[in-house]
C-alpha positions, -999 to 999 in steps of 0.1 A, spaced: -248 -857 -339 -272 -830 -340 -250 -813 -365 -250 -842 -389 -288 -845 -386 -295 -807 -393 -272 -810 -424 -286 -843 -437 -322 -830 -435 -318 -792 -444 -324 -800 -482 -354 -821 -472 -368 -795 -450 -365 -767 -476 -384 -790 -503 -410 -795 -477 -413 -757 -472 -417 -753 -509 -446 -776 -508 -462 -767 -478 -463 -729 -482 -487 -730 -514 -506 -758 -498 -513 -738 -467 -522 -706 -484 -544 -722 -507 -566 -736 -482 -565 -703 -463 -576 -686 -494 -607 -710 -498 -615 -703 -460 -615 -666 -464 -629 -661 -500 -652 -691 -506 -673 -688 -474 -652 -710 -452 -654 -740 -476 -624 -757 -490 -637 -770 -525 -613 -794 -543 -620 -785 -580 -602 -769 -609 -597 -736 -593 -583 -751 -564 -554 -767 -585 -551 -735 -606 -545 -712 -573 -523 -739 -557 -499 -739 -588 -499 -701 -590 -490 -700 -554 -462 -726 -559 -448 -707 -589 -450 -672 -572 -433 -686 -540 -406 -708 -557 -396 -678 -584 -390 -656 -554 -358 -657 -535 -375 -665 -503 -362 -700 -502 -325 -692 -507 -300 -698 -478 -298 -665 -459 -268 -678 -439 -248 -648 -453 -275 -623 -457 -291 -597 -434 -326 -612 -425 -344 -577 -429 -339 -581 -466 -366 -607 -464 -391 -583 -454 -395 -567 -490 -398 -598 -505 -425 -611 -482 -443 -578 -486 -442 -580 -524 -450 -617 -521 -479 -612 -499 -494 -585 -524 -491 -607 -553 -505 -639 -537 -535 -619 -524 -542 -604 -558 -541 -639 -576 -557 -656 -549 -587 -633 -549 -591 -635 -588 -592 -673 -589 -609 -679 -555 -637 -652 -554 -672 -659 -567 -690 -626 -575 -710 -617 -546 -683 -634 -521 -656 -605 -530 -651 -575 -506 -620 -555 -497 -619 -566 -461 -613 -603 -470 -587 -592 -495 -569 -572 -465 -573 -603 -441 -557 -626 -464 -527 -602 -472 -523 -600 -433 -524 -636 -428 -502 -643 -456 -475 -616 -446 -475 -629 -408 -475 -664 -419 -445 -661 -443 -426 -637 -417 -430 -664 -388 -425 -693 -409 -393 -679 -429 -377 -653 -405 -383 -672 -373 -370 -705 -387 -339 -687 -397 -334 -671 -363 -336 -704 -349 -310 -718 -372 -288 -689 -363 -290 -695 -326 -280 -732 -332 -249 -721 -352 -240 -698 -325 -242 -729 -301 -220 -750 -324 -247 -766 -343 -253 -768 -382 -219 -755 -388 -197 -756 -420 -160 -765 -421 -136 -741 -440 -104 -744 -457 -87 -711 -462 -60 -703 -488 -46 -667 -485 -21 -645 -467 -17 -637 -430 -37 -603 -435 -66 -619 -452 -68 -647 -429 -69 -625 -399 -95 -606 -415 -117 -635 -421 -114 -647 -384 -126 -611 -375 -158 -615 -396 -164 -652 -381 -160 -639 -346 -182 -608 -351 -208 -631 -367 -211 -665 -351 -245 -671 -366 -227 -677 -399 -220 -712 -386 -184 -712 -402 -155 -730 -386 -119 -728 -401 -102 -761 -398 -71 -754 -420 -54 -724 -431 -27 -724 -460 -8 -695 -474 8 -687 -509 36 -668 -492 66 -689 -480 72 -669 -449 38 -679 -435 37 -715 -439 78 -721 -433 76 -701 -402 43 -717 -391 29 -680 -386 4 -680 -356 -25 -655 -356 -25 -635 -326 -48 -646 -297 -58 -675 -319 -48 -713 -320 -46 -711 -358 -11 -715 -376 -3 -717 -412 1 -754 -421 16 -752 -456 16 -737 -489 -1 -745 -523 11 -781 -526 -3 -790 -491 -35 -771 -498 -40 -793 -530 -37 -824 -509 -64 -813 -484 -92 -796 -507 -112 -829 -513 -113 -842 -477 -148 -851 -468 -147 -831 -437 -145 -798 -458 -177 -780 -467 -165 -749 -482 -131 -734 -499 -124 -697 -493 -93 -681 -510 -81 -647 -512 -56 -630 -539 -33 -602 -534 -10 -586 -560 19 -591 -534 12 -632 -531 37 -655 -544 13 -670 -567 -9 -659 -598 -46 -658 -595 -48 -681 -626 -27 -708 -606 -51 -705 -575 -82 -710 -597 -67 -739 -614 -61 -755 -580 -96 -747 -565 -111 -757 -595 -98 -791 -592 -122 -798 -562 -158 -806 -561 -163 -783 -530 -181 -749 -531 -155 -722 -536 -156 -685 -528 -132 -657 -534 -128 -635 -502 -125 -598 -513 -107 -578 -485 -125 -548 -496 -112 -515 -487 -139 -497 -508 -172 -509 -490 -193 -488 -514 -190 -512 -545 -219 -533 -554 -202 -565 -571 -232 -575 -588 -230 -599 -617 -237 -588 -653 -238 -609 -685 -224 -593 -718 -233 -622 -743 -208 -651 -734 -189 -627 -712 -194 -623 -674 -188 -590 -657 -191 -575 -623 -210 -543 -616 -188 -523 -595 -209 -492 -590 -242 -480 -600 -262 -510 -607 -291 -505 -631 -327 -498 -621 -353 -508 -646 -374 -479 -661 -404 -495 -645 -389 -491 -610 -378 -455 -619 -413 -447 -627 -425 -463 -596 -404 -442 -575 -411 -410 -594 -447 -416 -588 -441 -424 -550 -421 -391 -547 -445 -369 -568 -478 -383 -549 -463 -379 -515 -444 -348 -524 -475 -329 -533 -495 -344 -502 -468 -332 -478 -466 -298 -494 -502 -292 -490 -504 -307 -454 -474 -286 -443 -486 -254 -461 -500 -235 -430 -465 -245 -412 -446 -232 -442 -465 -198 -439 -459 -196 -402 -422 -203 -405 -419 -179 -434 -432 -149 -414 -411 -157 -384 -381 -157 -406 -392 -127 -422 -398 -106 -390 -369 -119 -368 -340 -110 -390 -330 -94 -421 -326 -113 -453 -346 -136 -477 -369 -162 -462 -357 -189 -488 -321 -196 -490 -311 -210 -525 -279 -230 -529 -263 -248 -558 -259 -286 -553 -250 -316 -575 -279 -338 -584 -283 -366 -607 -253 -376 -625 -236 -345 -611 -260 -319 -626 -261 -288 -608 -294 -276 -595 -307 -250 -568 -318 -266 -536 -343 -247 -515 -340 -242 -477 -355 -219 -452 -328 -194 -443 -314 -203 -406 -283 -180 -406 -277 -143 -404 -277 -129 -438 -242 -121 -452 -244 -105 -486 -206 -109 -492 -209 -149 -487 -206 -170 -517 -206 -207 -525 -169 -209 -527 -164 -197 -490 -190 -220 -473 -183 -233 -438 -203 -263 -425 -224 -256 -396 -213 -267 -363 -231 -274 -330 -235 -239 -311 -227 -222 -345 -230 -184 -337 -240 -176 -373 -274 -194 -368 -304 -172 -356 -326 -181 -327 -354 -192 -350 -330 -211 -372 -318 -231 -344 -354 -243 -338 -359 -251 -374 -326 -268 -378 -330 -290 -344 -362 -304 -362 -350 -303 -398 -380 -279 -406 -356 -258 -427 -356 -288 -451 -393 -284 -459 -389 -261 -490 -371 -290 -508 -404 -306 -513 -406 -281 -542 -373 -298 -555 -390 -331 -552 -420 -320 -572 -398 -306 -599 -380 -338 -601 -346 -324 -589 -347 -345 -558 -365 -375 -543 -380 -380 -509 -354 -406 -501 -317 -406 -514 -282 -396 -506 -283 -361 -490 -268 -335 -513 -237 -317 -501 -223 -283 -507 -205 -283 -541 -172 -272 -525 -174 -301 -503 -181 -324 -532 -149 -311 -550 -129 -319 -518 -141 -352 -509 -143 -366 -546 -105 -363 -545 -99 -381 -513 -128 -408 -511 -129 -435 -538 -163 -437 -555 -175 -406 -538 -193 -393 -570 -211 -425 -572 -236 -413 -548 -248 -390 -575 -258 -420 -598 -294 -415 -581 -315 -385 -573 -304 -367 -541 -328 -370 -512 -345 -349 -483 -336 -378 -461 -317 -410 -465 -301 -442 -450 -272 -423 -437 -295 -397 -416 -314 -426 -399 -282 -443 -392 -268 -416 -373 -243 -403 -400 -259 -368 -401 -246 -334 -391 -210 -322 -392 -184 -343 -410 -151 -328 -394 -132 -359 -402 -127 -379 -433 -139 -412 -415 -173 -396 -407 -177 -388 -443 -166 -423 -454 -192 -437 -431 -220 -415 -445 -209 -425 -483 -209 -460 -470 -247 -459 -462 -254 -437 -493 -239 -465 -515 -257 -492 -496 -290 -476 -506 -281 -471 -541 -269 -504 -544 -300 -522 -530 -329 -500 -536 -366 -510 -532 -398 -490 -525 -403 -505 -492 -369 -495 -481 -380 -457 -490 -412 -461 -468 -393 -474 -439 -365 -446 -441 -393 -422 -442 -411 -436 -411 -376 -437 -392 -369 -402 -403 -400 -390 -384 -387 -407 -353 -352 -391 -357 -366 -357 -365 -389 -356 -332 -359 -362 -311 -348 -329 -321 -311 -337 -321 -300 -322 -354 -279 -288 -356 
């Protein structure tokens, strides 16, 4: 009953949101900028339609059943900025303008949109976990893909999906009525049985998978699922989680971007301004500390203060990365014989231990940032010999160099920093690097910098 009501009214609620949001914000705008008066005039309708257009052309009203809710935050932030500027322009009358009112409107806008859109989605997820507002799935694919689908549904109950039928392209699965372990799901047929069920009214979505070993061609599967009126999705049993799979258009042809989605020149310039302004500010702020550290290194052990090492930068171009020297100087050591630092490494000096614990040895890289060789945030550059090794064993490894390397990155705040003594540890780090590269935005950079400060203060690095 409740499930039916939610499904019937979900579109109506979404349409109501699209009208109520600009209406509410327009009235708040007049109360703030127009001396607490709501005046129905030409400006009122202009600002209402501007708010309506800005909100509806954003992705804030899209279904977030399949997305991480944190991705709404940058959208809400940028929307709040845009709405504040336009509301201020069309509502303010000369002497009524002040920066404080603009800031107040931005805060109200950000809080309202956050509560209205994130809280509602959280409530919907709670309902789905409890069996309401669910969607019925029919699945066509082999045993391995179906098992993986069930794992994801079990791990993410808030998705609200329920498998009601499973069909397989492989005769062994449906002839033997294959039963999935610890589940009451069994394969109930092949492609002919699948065709009979796909248009049942109880089905909300068709999900299928394809493997080269399947007893059917992809073309035939598409012909079958294309003969229905249901929502259809291809499940990609992705063994390479770093790929982006973003849609691109080439005239009349459709393509999927596998790696390195393009960033506009505008966004590249914005990131460069962000890096340059903060890089110079941080360098000036930390200058006294840098001088103290330099003196401590100089008088505590022999060798240079700054350690320069060749690293791969943007597009694999080699550059010299600067670090404070933290190990005892070995003139015979060269880049081809590098050994990754370990916890309790005896090569590290007493001062070096302190510097590495709080990542102070990385501060000279602010010079690399200012020079444009690095960014404040991005995939951390590895030693060249490590790059040459891992690019042979991890598919897509070098795609992390499609963006500028960073002083810190998503991997570092997610706990994937330090020694990578197994392939799995490095794969985990690369997964975070590519997640950052595939979905960059300026707010994400800012949040990563803030979280980096928290991580660094814990002093767990080595």
